[in-house]
N, C-alpha and C positions, 0 to 999 in steps of 0.2 A: 338182681332184676325184679325181685318186685318189691324191696325196700327202696329202690330208684326211684321203680314208677310209681309209691304211693309218695313220695318227695315231689315229685317232678305234679302227680295233681294236685295235692297240699299247700302246692306255688301257685297252679295255676287257680286255684278257691280261696285265698290270700288274695291274687290280684286282682279280682272276677266279684269279691264281698259287695264293693262299694254298690256294684248294680243291682242290689236284690231290692226289690222294693219292702217297703214298711209292711209290716204282718203281724199275725199274732203271735210269734215266733222272731225271736231275736237271731241275726247274723251267726253269732257264735253255737246258739242249737242247730242251725240248718249246717252249718259247716260241720258242727261234728256229726251231724246222722248222717252227713253224706261220706264222711270219712268211716265211718262204723261199715257203711255199705261196700266201700271199695275196698278196707284189709279184711272182711271177712269173706268177699266171693275170692280176694285173691289167695285167700288160706286154704278156699274150698279150689282152687286149683281153676280157677276165671282168668284170663287173659285180658289186659286192658288196652284202649286206642281211647287217645285226646283228640277231640274236634274241633271246630273253629265253627262262630254261627257267623254266617253271610245274608245279609237280605232275611233274616231270620227265619232260619233253615239251616239244621248241622252238620255240615260238612267233615268229610274223617279221610285222612291220607289212606291209600292205598299204592296198590304197586299190578300189575297186573301185566305177565310174562317179564314183567322188571321194569316197567315203564312207569313211572307214578304220576297219581293223579287226585282227585280231591271225588269222592262218591255222597253225595247226600242223603240220609237215611229217610226213607219216606217209608210211615208204616201204614200211610193209604196203598202204599203200591204193593201187588199183592207178589212180583217177581222183581229178580237183579235183574237192570237194563241196560240198551247203551242204545246210540246211534250208528247207521250202516259206518261214519265213518271212523268209527273205534274199532272197527274191526282193522283195517290197515295201521292205523295210529298203534295198537296192543299187539298186532303181530297174532290176530284169533284164526281157529282154523273152524271159518266158514263150512255151518253142514251145506251141505250138495245132494242133491236124492236121491245119491246111492247109496248117503249115509241114512235116508230118513223110512230105507227100509228094513234094517238094523235098530238093534238097542245100541246107543252108547252111554258107558258105564263112566260116570263121573264119580266124585266125592261121594252123594248122597245116594245113590243109586242111577237107574235108565234115566234118559229122556225123553222123550219123541217128536214131531215134527216142529211143535212150537216154539222148540229153541234152535235160537237160529245160529249160534256161534261159540267156541270154546277156547276158554285160556289153558293152558301146561298148565301157566302156575298163577293162583290168584292169592295175593298178600294184606293179609291185615295185621296191624301189629307186629308183632315178630313171628304169627303163624302164617304158614305157607296152605292149602287149600288148593289140592291138585286130582285130577281137572278141576273146570270150575266152569259150569254153563251159562250164558247169556240170555233173553230174549233183548233181538235188534229192531228198533223201532227204525222209521222213518221219521225225515226233518229232524231240527235243532232240538233232538234231547239233552237234556244235563245228566249224565251216570247217577245213576242212580241205585240206592244198598236197598230190596226192599226185604219183604216178610218173608221170602223165603229164607234168605239167612240169618236173619233172625229169630223166627221160630226152630230153625237147625242146629241153631247153638243157643238156644236157652239165654237170649241176650238181657240184659239190662241195661237201658236206656237211661242213665243221668239226664235230665234236660235240658234244666239249670245249666250246668255246668258241662256240659256236649260231650259227655264221657259216653261211649258205649266196653259193657263189658258182654264176653262171650265165651262159652266154655264149650272145646271140640271130642270133648268125651259123654255127649250126649245126658248131661249131667243134670238140673234144675238145681237151681239156687236154695240154702237151706237156709233156715232160720231169721228170714229178713221179715218175716210177719210183725212176730211178735214186739220185737224188737222196734222197727219203725212205726207201732203203733206207742210205744214206747216213748219216745221222741215227738211223737203229736200228729202224725200219720193219719189222717183215714187210709181205709182200704175198700177197693171197689173189684168186683167180679167184672171181668172182661168175659165177652162172647166172641165167638168165632164167626166169621161169613159165613154164609152157605150159597152152594149154588155152583156157577155155572166156571167159576174161576179157584173154587177150590181144588184140592188135590193131594194124591200120599205121594210124599218121596219116602223111596225104602233107605235106609242106613244101609251105606258096605259092608258087607258082610254079614248081614242081620236079618232078617226076618221082618220087622219090628217097624213098621211104617209109621211117619207121622202126619201129623196135620198140617198144611200153613193157608194163610188169608188172613185178611184183614181184621181189627176188632175193631167191638162196637160194645156202648156202653149205654146202662140205661140212665135215663137223662130227662130232667122238667124241662117244657121253656113254656113259660107264663099258663102252667097248670097245665099244660098238657104234655102227657107221659109218652116216653117214647124210646129210640133209639139213638143213639148217635155215632159217625164213623170216629177213631180216632186217629188225624193224620197231622204225622209231623211235616207232613209235605208242605201243608197248607199254613201261610203265614199267617191268615186270622179265624179267626174259631168265624164261622157263617151258619146262615139256616136255610133249609130245605125250599125253595118258592113254593110248594104245596103249602106245605107248615104253613110261610108269611098269610098265605090266603086265608089257612083258615083258620087262625085270629081273628081277622075280623080289624088288624089296627092298619092305617093308613102307611102307605111303602112309599117312599120317597127316595129322588136321583140323587148323587152325589159325585162328586169328581175329585174326591181326596184318595178313597181307597181305592185300592185295584188289586186284585189278582193274577199271577203269573205262571203256568200252569208249566210241565216237564219240555215242552216243547218251545217254549219263552213267549206264547200269544196273552197279551194284558186286558183284561174286562173290569172293564169301572161298574163294581154292582150298585142296585141301590138296595138301602137300606129298609130296616124296620128297628121299632123300639120295646124293649122287653120289660117287663117288669122286674123280672127272674130267671136265671138260668141256672140249674143248682142238678146233684148227683146226689142222690139219695137224698140225706141233710145236709148237706154241705154246699152253701149258693159258690158258684164262680161269678156271678152275677150280681146284680140290682141296679135297676135303671140306668141301662146301657143301647143305644144303637147296634144292632148284628148286619153286614151285611149278608143277602140274598145270593143263592149261589141253586144257581138253575140248571145245571147239569152234573149234579152227585147220580155217582152211576147205582143203579139199581138191579142190574143183573145178580148178583148175589147177595142182594137183601130177600128174606123169605119169612120175618117176623112177621106178626099180626098187628103189633101197634106198630104209629106214623115213624116213620122216618124220620128223625126232627133235624139233623145237620152235622157236620162234621167240628171236633173241638182239635185248633189250628196252636201250633207255635204259642201264639200268643199264650193264652191262658194255661197253657201247658206248664211254659218258663215262669211264669206268672204265680203258678200255685207249688213252686219245686215238686215238677209232676217224675215219679221212679216208676220204668215201665218195664215190668217183670214178664217176657214173653214166656218161660216154661211153666212159671204158676199161673199163668195168666191174669193178672194183679194189677192195678194200674193204684198206687199211692201218691196222696195231694196231698200238701199242708201250706201256709201262708207264713 
């Protein structure tokens, strides 16, 4: 099975190589590094699933109580969640008022009243989690695979090739750092968000809890140091509206770039010109316009430096991003 998955992904990589953007490294070098990550994690017992890109988002195939569907991976979402219509579609057990009075065991521990429904079986790739909880929201919410799953499984996400590897034995990836640096990747630390959305989930049959929440990364926008959200659920990299005003740069209206949230709402943001956006000494862009997002969530943000915005799928794919949830690292390479 491992060899078959490796062959399937390499075939996918070969078909996708023409989409790679020109950069400092050749397509062959990038494919070689991705192949290394895949084979290394397969040898460490990681399972894998190949997704597909729709509207600049990564969708992975899943089955909920045997019903097939696609969930999009959203590193900007704290929880895996659905809408009310999915309760019937997936034959979920809705949590009643009586249920809320007692703890309900799931694969990763007990859940409280903010979880609304439970699947007997949640399958990703060849692995079945039983049971698995979902938050259920109102409106036309696209099914989302959030950071609760990604942290719990110590997932490694290869953004360019829509591939997710995960470990069901609570083991972190080993040996990626030194090897990816040799391939030419730059490594950056990721910081867990703090506040109301941060929680701890106890492993089944274990007293060791794990943190879960969204990731932030230190960045520099036009010389202003701060933090940015790492958000695969965002089509575009965007700048916070408070930061935009802080720069003193002219804010322009436009009608070409638009945001679509998980509920399907569309917004055409204003834009601002930036001389540079970088993380560490790595330039994500120079001399570009960025959309301004006015509704970035600040409830979980407690850092003293400015909240700069969110790094979306446009720059993550363009820079061949690999996100290592277990070790809280981001790898970038042009």
